[in-house]
C-alpha positions in Angstrom: 39.1 23.4 -12.1 38.1 23.7 -8.4 34.8 24.6 -7.1 34.5 25.9 -3.5 31.2 25.5 -1.8 30.4 27.5 1.2 28.7 25.2 3.8 25.4 26.7 4.9 24.1 26.2 8.3 20.3 26.1 8.6 18.2 26.4 11.7 15.4 23.8 11.5 12.9 26.4 12.6 13.8 28.5 9.6 13.3 25.5 7.2 9.9 24.8 8.6 8.8 28.2 7.5 9.2 27.1 3.9 7.2 23.9 4.3 3.4 24.1 3.5 1.2 23.3 6.6 -0.8 20.1 6.5 -4.3 21.1 5.4 -5.9 17.7 6.2 -9.4 18.2 7.6 -9.8 21.7 6.2 -12.1 22.7 3.4 -9.8 23.3 0.5 -12.2 25.8 -1.2 -12.6 27.9 2.0 -8.8 28.2 2.5 -8.0 29.0 -1.1 -8.6 32.7 -1.1 -6.8 33.1 -4.5 -9.3 30.8 -6.2 -12.3 32.6 -4.7 -10.9 35.9 -5.7 -10.5 34.6 -9.3 -14.1 33.4 -9.3 -15.2 36.9 -8.5 -13.2 38.2 -11.4 -14.0 35.7 -14.2 -17.3 34.3 -13.2 -20.7 36.0 -13.5 -22.3 36.7 -10.1 -25.3 34.5 -10.7 -23.2 31.6 -11.9 -20.8 32.0 -9.1 -23.5 32.0 -6.5 -25.0 28.9 -8.0 -21.7 27.1 -8.2 -20.2 28.1 -4.7 -22.2 25.4 -2.8 -20.8 22.8 -5.2 -17.3 24.2 -4.9 -17.7 24.2 -1.1 -18.8 20.5 -1.0 -15.9 19.6 -3.3 -13.5 21.5 -1.1 -14.9 19.6 1.9 -14.4 16.2 0.2 -10.9 17.2 -1.0 -9.8 18.1 2.5 -11.0 14.9 4.1 -11.9 11.8 2.2 -10.0 12.6 -1.0 -6.9 13.5 1.1 -7.2 10.2 2.9 -7.6 8.2 -0.3 -4.6 9.9 -1.9 -2.4 9.3 1.1 -3.5 5.6 1.0 -3.0 5.3 -2.7 0.5 6.9 -2.5 1.5 4.1 -0.2 0.2 1.3 -2.5 1.1 2.0 -6.1 -0.4 0.3 -9.1 0.8 -3.3 -9.9 1.4 -4.4 -13.4 0.4 -8.1 -14.0 2.3 -8.8 -17.2 1.9 -12.5 -17.2 -0.3 -15.1 -15.6 1.0 -18.2 -13.7 1.7 -20.1 -16.9 3.6 -17.2 -18.5 0.9 -16.0 -20.9 0.6 -12.3 -21.5 -2.1 -10.6 -19.4 -1.0 -7.0 -19.3 -3.5 -5.6 -16.7 -2.9 -3.2 -13.9 -4.2 -3.6 -10.5 -5.2 -0.4 -8.7 -5.8 -0.1 -5.0 -9.4 0.7 -4.2 -8.5 4.2 -3.1 -7.5 5.0 -6.7 -11.1 3.9 -7.8 -12.7 6.0 -5.1 -10.7 9.1 -6.3 -11.8 8.3 -9.9 -15.4 8.3 -8.8 -15.1 11.7 -7.3 -13.2 13.1 -10.3 -15.5 11.8 -12.9 
């Protein structure tokens, strides 16, 4: 059985149209119109007005510090320490400090 594949030529400019822009430095809450629209639909007005400053602050953190920490953590994955220098079982995981900072924000 033979499969014929047509070679497709792509213009790099066309491909870049399908890649999401880098949002670093932006407030993720402000740029997410879909989320804000859903809040208007599903959240009572008084609760939404109370929560919006908190969402706005979290959006600011997400677009700046949290984004920096996640990029840093992606470069330095967790390290499993299965044994110590003498071969005894230790089984602990060393996380980069950026992971811990992200945990502090999440929890």
